[in-house]
N, C-alpha and C positions, 0 to 999 in steps of 0.2 A: 297097631299099638295105641293104647289110650294116651291122651295127653299127660295124665298124671304119671303113668308108667314111664312115658318118654322122659319126663322131667327127672324122675328117680334114676333112670338109666344114665342120663347126661350128667347128673350129679356124681353118680358112682364112677363114671368114666373120667371125670375131671379129678376126683380124689385119687384114683389109681394113677393117673398121669402125674399128679403132684408127688405121690410117693415114689414113683419110678424115677423122676428127676432128682429127688432127694437121694435115692440109692446111687444113681449115677454120680451125683456130686460127691458122695462118700468114696466111691471107687477112684474118681479123679483126684480127690484129696490124698488118698493113700499112695497112689502112683506118683503124684506131684511131690509129696513129702519125701519119698524114696529118691526121686530124681534130684531134688534140691540138696538132700544129704550127700549124695554121690558127687554132685557138681561142686559142692563146697569142699569136699575132701580131695577130689581128683584135680580140680582146676587150681587149687591153692590160691584162690582169690581172697585176699584178706584172711589168711590162715589163722591169724590170732583171734579173729572174731567169728563166732558161729552165727553168721547173718541168716542162715537158713531157718534157724529156730524162730526168729522174729517173723519171717514170712509165713511160716507154718502156723504160728500163733495167731496172726491176723486172719489167715485163711480158716483156721479152726473156729474163730469167733464168728466169721461169716457163715460157716456151716451150722453152727449152733443156732444163729438167728434164723437160718433157712429151716432147720428142724423144728424150732418153736413155732414158726409160721405154719408149717405143714401139719405137724402133729398136735399142736395145742390150739392155736388161734383158729385155724380153718376147720377144726373138728367140731367146735361148738358155735362158731359164728358163721353158720351155713345159711342156706336158703330158709330153713324153718325158723331160725333165729331172726333173720331179717323180716320175715313175714310176721312173726309175733311182735317185733318192735314196731312195725308199721301199723298193725292192728291196735296196739296199745296207744300209739300216738293219735291215731284216728279216733279212738274212743275218747281220749282226753280232749281232743278238739271238739268233738260232738257235744260232750258234757259242757265245755266252756261256752259253746254257741247257745246251748239250751239255757244255761245260767244267764247269759247276756239277754236272751230273748225274754226270760222271766223277769229280769230286772227292768227291762224296757216296758213290758206289759204292766208291771206293778207301779212304775213311775208315771204312767199316763194319768192325767187328772180325769176323774169321773165326770161324765156329762150329765149333771143333775139340774 
């Protein structure tokens, strides 16, 4: 396998793994929500307060952050994006060095 193909394969494998963990998180969230609901109603622990809703709300927020990371952030901030940003910064630095070199060459007094 060529290095470029291997890099594409590794990236695809990592993305599949991220999506798999997100799906597992969703399943655990659903099972956990059901368990907390049952625990709140069967254990009669602070029956007047539905504490399980607060736990599930926080857990859902964490799941949403996880989903945003996997589906939004990591989908466009990948290796290609990193490489493009590095190339952009290197080009900017090269232009700055050339400008400084030109300024230095122009500021030298001529030997006449």
